[in-house]
matplotlib code that plots the C-alpha trace (Angstrom):
import matplotlib.pyplot as plt

x = [0.0, 2.9, 3.9, 0.4, 0.7, 4.1, 2.7, -0.2, 2.1, 4.0, 0.8, -0.4, 2.9, 3.0, -0.6, -1.3, 1.8, 0.7, -2.9, -1.7, 0.1, -2.8, -5.3, -3.0, -1.5, -4.7, -5.0, -2.1, -1.9, -4.1, -1.3, 1.3, 1.3, 4.2, 2.3, -0.8, 1.2, 2.6, -0.9, -2.0, 0.9, 0.1, -3.5, -2.4, 0.0, -2.9, -5.1, -2.4, -1.9, -5.7, -6.1, -3.3, -4.8, -8.2, -6.7, -5.1, -8.3, -10.2, -7.4, -7.5, -11.3, -11.6, -14.9, -15.0, -11.5, -12.6, -15.5, -13.3, -10.8, -13.5, -14.8, -11.3, -10.8, -14.0, -12.6, -9.4, -11.3, -13.5, -10.4, -9.2, -12.5, -13.4, -16.9, -18.3, -15.5, -15.9, -19.6, -18.9, -16.5, -18.8, -21.7, -19.5, -18.7, -22.4, -23.3, -20.8, -21.8, -25.5, -24.7, -22.5, -25.1, -27.8, -25.6, -24.6, -26.3, -25.7, -28.3, -26.1, -23.1, -25.2, -26.3, -22.8, -21.6, -24.2, -23.2, -19.6, -20.7, -23.2, -20.5, -20.7, -24.3, -23.4, -20.6, -22.8, -25.4, -22.7, -21.4, -24.8, -25.6, -22.2, -23.2, -26.6, -24.9, -22.8, -25.6, -29.0, -32.2, -30.4, -32.1, -29.0, -30.8, -33.7, -31.1, -29.6, -33.1, -33.6, -30.2, -31.3, -34.5, -32.6, -30.2, -33.1, -34.8, -31.7, -31.6, -35.2, -34.3, -31.4, -33.6, -36.2, -33.4, -32.1, -35.7, -35.9, -39.0, -40.0, -40.4, -40.5, -44.0, -46.1, -43.2, -43.0, -40.4, -39.0, -38.2, -36.5, -34.4, -33.4, -32.5, -30.2, -28.7, -27.7, -26.3, -24.2, -22.9, -21.9, -20.1, -18.2, -17.3, -15.9, -13.8, -12.4, -11.7, -9.5, -7.7, -6.8, -5.4, -2.5, -1.4, 0.0, -1.4, -5.0, -6.4, -8.6, -10.0, -10.6, -12.5, -14.6, -15.5, -16.4, -18.7, -20.3, -20.8, -22.4, -24.8, -25.7, -26.2, -28.7, -30.5, -30.5, -32.1, -34.7, -35.5, -35.9, -38.4, -40.3, -40.4, -41.6, -44.4, -45.5, -44.6, -44.7, -44.6, -41.4, -39.8, -40.7, -38.6, -35.8, -35.3, -36.8, -37.4, -38.1, -40.5, -38.7, -39.4, -41.8, -43.6, -44.0, -45.4, -47.8, -48.9, -48.5, -48.8, -51.9, -52.3, -52.3, -49.3, -45.5, -42.7, -39.5, -36.6, -33.1, -29.6, -27.1, -23.5, -20.1, -19.3, -22.7, -26.3, -29.1, -32.9, -35.5, -38.9, -41.3, -44.8, -47.0, -45.6, -42.3, -39.1, -36.6, -33.3, -31.2, -27.7, -27.5, -24.7, -22.9, -25.0, -23.2, -24.1, -27.7, -27.8, -26.3, -28.9, -31.7, -30.5, -30.3, -33.0, -33.5, -34.9, -32.0, -31.3, -32.8, -30.4, -29.6, -28.6, -25.6, -26.2]
y = [0.0, 2.3, 1.9, 2.9, 6.1, 7.0, 6.5, 8.8, 11.5, 11.4, 11.7, 14.6, 16.4, 15.7, 15.8, 19.6, 20.4, 17.9, 19.2, 22.8, 21.9, 19.7, 22.6, 25.2, 23.4, 23.0, 26.8, 27.0, 23.4, 24.1, 26.3, 23.5, 19.8, 19.4, 21.2, 19.2, 16.0, 17.3, 18.1, 14.6, 13.2, 15.3, 14.2, 10.5, 11.2, 12.8, 9.8, 7.5, 9.5, 9.8, 6.0, 5.4, 7.9, 6.2, 2.9, 4.4, 6.1, 2.9, 1.1, 3.6, 3.8, 7.6, 7.7, 11.5, 11.4, 8.6, 10.7, 13.7, 11.6, 10.1, 13.6, 14.7, 11.5, 12.1, 15.5, 14.0, 11.3, 14.0, 15.8, 12.6, 12.4, 9.1, 10.2, 6.8, 6.3, 9.8, 9.2, 6.0, 7.8, 10.7, 8.3, 6.5, 9.8, 10.8, 7.4, 8.0, 11.6, 10.6, 7.9, 10.3, 13.0, 10.7, 9.7, 13.2, 14.0, 17.8, 19.5, 22.6, 20.4, 18.4, 21.6, 22.9, 19.5, 19.3, 22.7, 21.5, 18.7, 20.5, 20.4, 16.6, 16.7, 19.5, 17.3, 14.3, 16.4, 17.8, 14.3, 12.9, 15.8, 15.3, 11.7, 12.8, 15.1, 12.1, 9.6, 11.3, 9.4, 7.1, 8.7, 10.4, 13.8, 12.1, 10.8, 14.3, 15.7, 13.1, 14.0, 17.7, 16.8, 14.7, 17.6, 20.0, 17.6, 17.6, 21.4, 21.5, 19.4, 21.6, 24.7, 23.1, 22.3, 25.9, 27.2, 24.9, 23.2, 20.3, 17.6, 14.9, 15.8, 12.6, 10.2, 7.3, 8.5, 4.9, 4.9, 8.2, 7.0, 3.9, 6.0, 8.2, 5.2, 3.6, 6.9, 7.2, 3.7, 4.2, 7.4, 5.6, 2.7, 5.1, 7.0, 3.7, 2.6, 5.6, 5.1, 1.5, 2.7, 4.3, 1.1, -2.3, -5.8, -4.7, -6.5, -8.7, -5.8, -3.8, -6.7, -7.0, -3.3, -3.6, -6.5, -4.6, -1.6, -3.7, -5.1, -1.6, -0.3, -3.1, -2.3, 1.4, 0.6, -1.6, 1.2, 3.7, 1.3, 1.1, 4.8, 5.3, 2.9, 4.4, 8.0, 8.9, 12.7, 12.5, 10.0, 12.1, 15.0, 13.0, 10.4, 12.2, 10.1, 12.7, 11.8, 10.5, 12.0, 9.2, 9.6, 13.4, 12.8, 10.1, 11.6, 15.4, 16.7, 17.0, 17.8, 21.6, 21.8, 21.8, 21.9, 23.9, 22.7, 24.1, 23.5, 26.4, 25.4, 27.1, 26.6, 25.8, 25.4, 23.2, 23.5, 20.7, 21.3, 18.5, 17.9, 14.9, 13.0, 14.6, 16.0, 18.4, 19.5, 22.6, 23.8, 27.3, 29.7, 29.6, 30.3, 33.6, 34.9, 33.9, 35.6, 38.8, 38.8, 38.4, 41.3, 43.7, 46.4, 46.1, 42.9, 40.4, 39.4, 36.2, 33.3, 31.3, 27.7, 26.2, 24.0]
z = [0.0, 0.6, -3.0, -4.0, -1.9, -3.4, -6.9, -6.0, -4.7, -8.0, -10.0, -7.9, -8.6, -12.3, -13.4, -12.9, -15.1, -17.7, -17.7, -18.0, -21.2, -22.3, -22.1, -23.5, -26.5, -28.5, -28.7, -31.2, -32.5, -35.5, -37.0, -37.2, -37.9, -35.4, -32.7, -33.5, -33.1, -29.8, -28.6, -29.4, -27.5, -24.4, -24.6, -24.6, -21.7, -19.8, -20.6, -19.1, -16.0, -15.4, -15.8, -13.3, -10.9, -11.2, -10.3, -7.2, -6.1, -6.3, -4.3, -1.5, -1.5, -2.2, -4.0, -4.2, -5.7, -8.1, -9.3, -9.9, -11.8, -13.9, -14.8, -15.9, -17.7, -19.6, -20.7, -21.9, -23.8, -25.3, -26.5, -28.1, -29.9, -28.1, -27.2, -26.2, -23.7, -22.4, -21.9, -20.0, -17.7, -16.9, -16.3, -13.8, -12.1, -11.9, -10.4, -7.6, -6.8, -6.8, -4.2, -2.1, -2.2, -0.9, 2.1, 3.2, 6.5, 6.7, 4.4, 3.8, 3.0, 0.6, -1.1, -1.5, -2.7, -5.4, -6.6, -7.2, -9.4, -11.7, -14.4, -14.4, -15.7, -18.2, -19.6, -20.0, -21.8, -24.2, -24.9, -25.7, -28.0, -29.8, -30.3, -31.6, -34.1, -35.4, -35.2, -35.6, -34.9, -32.4, -29.4, -27.9, -27.8, -25.9, -23.4, -23.1, -22.3, -19.6, -18.0, -18.0, -16.2, -13.7, -12.9, -12.5, -10.1, -8.0, -8.1, -6.8, -3.8, -2.9, -3.2, -0.9, 1.5, 1.5, 2.1, 5.2, 3.8, 6.0, 3.4, 6.1, 7.2, 7.3, 7.0, 9.4, 12.0, 12.3, 8.6, 8.8, 11.7, 9.8, 6.8, 9.0, 10.7, 7.4, 6.1, 9.3, 9.0, 5.4, 6.3, 9.1, 6.8, 4.1, 6.7, 8.1, 4.5, 3.9, 7.2, 6.3, 2.9, 4.8, 6.6, 5.6, 5.6, 5.6, 2.5, 4.6, 6.6, 3.5, 1.9, 5.1, 4.9, 1.3, 2.0, 4.8, 2.6, -0.1, 2.5, 3.7, 0.2, -0.4, 2.8, 1.8, -1.6, 0.0, 2.5, -0.3, -1.9, 1.3, 1.8, -1.8, -1.1, 2.2, 1.8, -1.9, -1.4, 0.7, -1.7, -4.7, -3.2, -1.5, -4.3, -7.3, -10.4, -13.2, -16.0, -19.1, -22.5, -23.3, -20.0, -20.6, -24.1, -22.8, -19.5, -19.7, -23.2, -25.4, -29.0, -28.4, -26.0, -26.4, -23.9, -24.2, -22.1, -22.2, -20.7, -20.6, -20.9, -20.8, -24.4, -25.9, -24.8, -26.0, -26.5, -26.7, -28.3, -27.3, -28.6, -27.9, -30.9, -31.7, -30.2, -31.8, -30.4, -31.2, -30.4, -28.9, -28.0, -24.7, -21.6, -21.0, -24.4, -23.9, -20.5, -21.9, -24.7, -22.2, -20.1, -23.0, -23.0, -26.8, -28.3, -29.0, -32.6, -33.9, -33.4, -36.5, -35.5, -37.2, -40.2]

ax = plt.figure().add_subplot(projection="3d")
ax.plot(x, y, z, "-o")
ax.set_aspect("equal")
plt.show()
């Protein structure tokens, strides 16, 4: 395990420098074949370092670090034009942060934590829309819409938390206590797992902790199902399951209604127009440009989408 720690320290020292080059080289690479080749080389090196870092994070049991590495790995894979792999990486990152968020006991910390991972959802949406551009009519834009709604549902929860809304009203107190107990146990196991990562000859203890965690996760999922069945209002807010595109078209829309949904991004934004029978998606300018246009006193110019 000491070898693992030393490897991690080396990666921590090297990776920022490598990433600094990785993000700066593409700005000038288009002007030279040699620079373009160098940019590709740096990207491949960044890919290798991130894969090493990911392996180490998993060995030491740092799930927050693992999610962060997966996010950065997805960015590197995107720069290498490997969009399917990038999508797989960011989906893994989101699965981890969703799990972590559900186990955080402090509401304010949970809110601040979610704010730090909003970019994960934005990246997943961008990757899905890039795949949609390459492979139209394969449903990638529908998946991107579903991710957008999932992110908005999470945002609603955090807004309710900040407003001190009592979403627990009417919930069986025993179920709430069981929920908190499991969350506390999971948090304790994760802390113990990180402590063991710094000592030797602990493989058996780590395996035992992982088995205990797996059991607790199963209990937590079963408890969530029980809460959904007995307290649907609380479950809808605590464990939101947004309607999918198909469900919206079947359950919400009629022949005279359409829905406009959007996602504002740093480099580009997206708009979905949904009717009862059809769905169209459009690429828009960066979110900052849209916000500036909205804040103008005069009517903004009509945006012409790229062809």
